[in-house]
C-alpha angles and dihedrals in degrees: 000000000000120000115279109250124211087251088063091048089054088054089057093040091054090053090046091049090050090056091246108105109092128202091245094078100109105162143026119223123217097248105026102113102098141165112281146172096306098057116252099020098157148318142234120289091247091057091041090061086073089066092070093069095048093235097115116086090200093065123095127244096268094056096259125121117274103270132199091271087075097056092038090056091046090055094043090050092053094044093247114154121247104217133215089239092058091052093048091054089049088053091051093052089051092050089050095059102109123231120235141186090265125108105297127224113273129187111245100180165203092201147296107326093218088095121175125015105236100184147349139193132195119219104246091204093053110019090193088070117086133176119202128192118209124206091235104006113068125234128324132196131208124184094180099065095270100314092117135012136201128191117267099178131081113256089222095058123085108278097210110108129191108173144000133198140163127213125222088260091059096257114150120217120196127188113202124212120059119250096199103097108197126229093248110350133087123281111207123210132216140209109250143285128328134192134197125198094183106063095274096308093118131016133204126199106233100185145271088108091160095054094098094197136026119210102182141358118202123183120200104249090215094047122032091193092067115080137168125210131192107210108197097185124214120308090214102048143024101268115203094221113060137137133039115333127192132195126186098180102060098271099311088117136013133209125198098234099177116023116205116242095236143015093265096056129091141164116273112167140018132188129179128208103250090211095051115013090195088076105083131186118198138179128211122201124204105205139134141158136218133166089273104050147000107226109187099175143041149148090288094068116101152136118249138185130200124192095183106058095275098310092118133011139208123203114233119212109123105130107178096182126073113283114246117262093239091065090095095190092045093219103115113192093342120120106275138138088251096058107110133169121347130201125194137190137171121218109250090216095046125032093192091061112086124177123207131187124183142179137198133243092279095043096259117140118266097180151306112234139181128200124200096189102058095273102310091118133008 
């Protein structure tokens, strides 16, 4: 087999970045780079040999064959959507690469690719059992208070996770697609919400497959069939499923409870009043990214409250104390291009006490606020 060029590495890096390259790829056949869902994704090894002499204009600048990252960037630059169907086709291509008796691929660093832990839940029926969702490593289970972990997520599923929750009946709810876009790295998107009724042994996709990223899942403590999901959407394209979604039948059907005001806004956080789960707090986040800029704030961001289980909503922004000096725009929670991500929580001992933290477009703090009247004033 010919030497592996950097262009070929970019082919595999692209699949990994899309959450599609699985650890079972053990070899690389001589003619396995073929055209795929993004147009000219690669070429046979025989054709790739011509890249070495610099005579082929379809080669990249490091001497390797033009990989899918070229067409991917071209689509992103022209604001064309990368569809789930295209990524699924890329996954099938990666799975079809045959193994061989040649030297297999081995990870050489820098570290475990699981990366950030985005969420965790403790089984209320058995506090020694813990479930952890990793940003790029699926879901892990511990039955000894976190001393050891085993995988509780299928290897063939997307491995990018965004949120995890457990109902009072023990049902696990997992949202795929991380909602924490990095400053300079890739953010991988998922394919909806899953549930498990057997402690993570098996999982069923229950919808919101076009949500791209899930920021939070919250289950009504009094009704395990009532679930709230904050669908953040893709930061690259206009995902069709964005905002705050609600199911009352265990995920058989979903209703859009709080729609975003524009195509770059999605749901990012949810909190329920523990004394009255029909009182719901939700945060929307206006954010997007393109080759020219990372805009992690906008006029679509905001904090909302519903007193009727999501039927109607009121925007909360009345800050009665002086705004902190580090809020450079001096706009607090008001609709403003500077308003970025918002987090919200309700004190379990006092349902009238609501905590809110917010940042601006560049990630700087805008304020940490507390309300003692259920969000009427902060």
